[in-house]
C-alpha positions as CSV (number, residue, x, y, z in Angstrom):
1,M,131.2,-191.5,62.3
2,Y,133.7,-191.4,65.1
3,A,131.3,-189.3,67.3
4,L,128.5,-191.8,66.7
5,S,130.4,-194.8,67.8
6,R,131.9,-193.0,70.8
7,S,128.4,-191.9,71.8
8,M,127.1,-195.5,71.7
9,Y,130.1,-196.5,73.8
10,R,129.4,-193.8,76.4
11,D,125.8,-194.9,76.6
12,L,126.7,-198.6,77.0
13,A,129.7,-198.5,79.2
14,P,127.9,-197.9,82.5
15,M,125.8,-201.0,81.9
16,L,128.8,-203.4,81.7
17,T,128.9,-206.3,84.1
18,R,132.5,-205.9,85.4
19,S,133.9,-202.7,86.8
20,A,136.5,-200.6,84.9
21,E,139.1,-201.1,87.7
22,T,139.6,-204.9,87.0
23,A,141.7,-206.2,84.1
24,G,138.6,-208.0,82.8
25,G,136.6,-204.8,83.0
26,R,139.2,-202.9,80.9
27,A,139.2,-205.7,78.3
28,D,135.4,-205.6,78.2
29,R,135.5,-201.8,77.6
30,Q,138.1,-202.2,74.9
31,H,136.0,-204.9,73.2
32,L,132.9,-202.8,73.4
33,L,134.7,-199.7,71.9
34,G,136.3,-201.7,69.1
35,A,133.0,-203.5,68.2
36,S,131.0,-200.3,68.1
37,E,133.6,-198.4,66.1
38,Q,133.9,-201.3,63.6
39,A,130.1,-201.6,63.2
40,I,129.5,-197.9,62.7
41,R,132.4,-197.6,60.2
42,R,131.1,-200.5,58.2
43,L,127.5,-199.1,58.4
44,I,128.6,-195.8,57.0
45,L,131.2,-196.8,54.5
46,K,129.7,-200.1,53.2
47,P,125.9,-200.0,53.9
48,D,125.1,-202.5,51.2
49,T,127.2,-205.2,52.8
50,Y,125.5,-205.0,56.3
51,A,122.1,-206.7,56.2
52,H,121.3,-206.7,60.0
53,P,123.7,-204.3,61.7
54,V,121.7,-204.1,65.0
55,R,121.6,-207.9,65.4
56,S,125.2,-208.4,64.4
57,L,126.6,-205.8,66.8
58,F,124.4,-206.8,69.7
59,R,125.3,-210.5,69.3
60,E,129.0,-209.5,69.4
61,I,128.6,-207.4,72.6
62,Q,125.7,-209.2,74.3
63,H,127.8,-211.2,76.7
64,L,129.2,-208.1,78.3
65,F,125.9,-207.1,79.9
66,P,123.8,-208.7,82.7
67,L,120.5,-210.2,81.6
68,T,118.6,-207.5,83.4
69,L,120.1,-204.8,81.2
70,Q,120.3,-206.5,77.8
71,V,116.9,-205.1,76.6
72,E,118.1,-201.6,77.4
73,A,121.5,-202.2,75.7
74,L,119.7,-203.5,72.6
75,E,117.6,-200.3,72.5
76,V,120.8,-198.1,72.7
77,V,122.4,-200.1,69.9
78,R,119.2,-199.8,67.8
79,V,119.0,-196.0,68.3
80,H,122.6,-195.5,67.3
81,V,122.5,-197.8,64.3
82,E,119.4,-196.0,63.0
83,A,121.3,-192.7,63.4
84,G,124.2,-194.2,61.5
85,R,121.8,-195.4,58.7
86,T,120.4,-191.8,58.4
87,L,123.9,-190.4,58.2
88,S,124.8,-193.0,55.6
89,R,121.8,-192.1,53.4
90,Q,122.7,-188.4,53.7
91,L,126.3,-189.1,52.7
92,E,125.2,-191.3,49.8
93,G,123.0,-188.5,48.5
94,M,125.8,-186.0,48.7
95,M,128.4,-188.3,47.2
96,R,126.2,-189.8,44.5
97,R,128.0,-189.6,41.2
98,R,126.3,-188.0,38.3
99,C,126.8,-188.1,34.6
100,E,129.0,-185.3,33.3
101,A,126.8,-184.7,30.2
102,L,124.3,-182.0,29.6
103,T,120.8,-182.6,28.3
104,K,119.3,-180.9,25.3
105,R,117.8,-178.2,27.6
106,G,121.3,-177.5,29.0
107,T,120.7,-179.0,32.4
108,P,123.0,-181.6,34.0
109,C,122.0,-185.2,33.3
110,Q,120.6,-186.8,36.4
111,R,121.5,-190.4,35.7
112,E,124.3,-192.3,37.5
113,P,127.2,-193.4,35.4
114,E,128.3,-197.0,35.2
115,P,131.2,-197.9,37.6
116,G,134.5,-196.6,36.2
117,Q,132.8,-194.4,33.6
118,R,132.2,-190.6,33.4
119,F,129.0,-190.9,31.5
120,C,125.7,-192.7,31.9
121,P,124.6,-195.4,29.3
122,S,122.6,-192.7,27.4
123,H,125.7,-190.5,27.0
124,R,128.4,-193.2,26.7
125,H,129.1,-192.1,23.2
126,L,130.5,-188.8,24.5
127,D,133.3,-190.7,26.3
128,L,134.1,-192.6,23.1
129,D,134.2,-189.3,21.1
130,E,136.8,-187.9,23.5
131,I,138.9,-191.0,23.2
132,A,138.8,-190.7,19.4
133,V,139.8,-187.0,19.5
134,T,142.8,-187.6,21.8
135,Q,143.9,-190.5,19.6
136,A,143.7,-188.4,16.5
137,A,145.7,-185.6,18.2
138,A,148.3,-188.1,19.2
139,Q,148.7,-189.4,15.7
140,A,148.9,-185.9,14.2
141,A,151.7,-185.0,16.6
């Protein structure tokens, strides 16, 4: 995530209107770096809440580039955001929660549990059985 946002910054920084030596140039670079890090972080961590990441990010940084380089800057943003989406999908696949139950064949259940639950709707009764066993053990003690 960090490497992706820094890569986008490195590709976009030479295109900035003002030079790095001026105070305005340093502020432009800081704004570009902060916007790119925030956009990539949001894209990776909360992909469902980011409908149009390319458009949103480019609108935020568009004023930093001269008109002659804006198409090129948009393409750099598009390439990096697509790489972030790919990374996000890979992480989602790896981090996807699975039901803890086993099927009749002895293979792990492939369904996703409901939020805050350990088991999917088909195996919800297993969670209730464990609660009943722990309550019975507490009453016996």
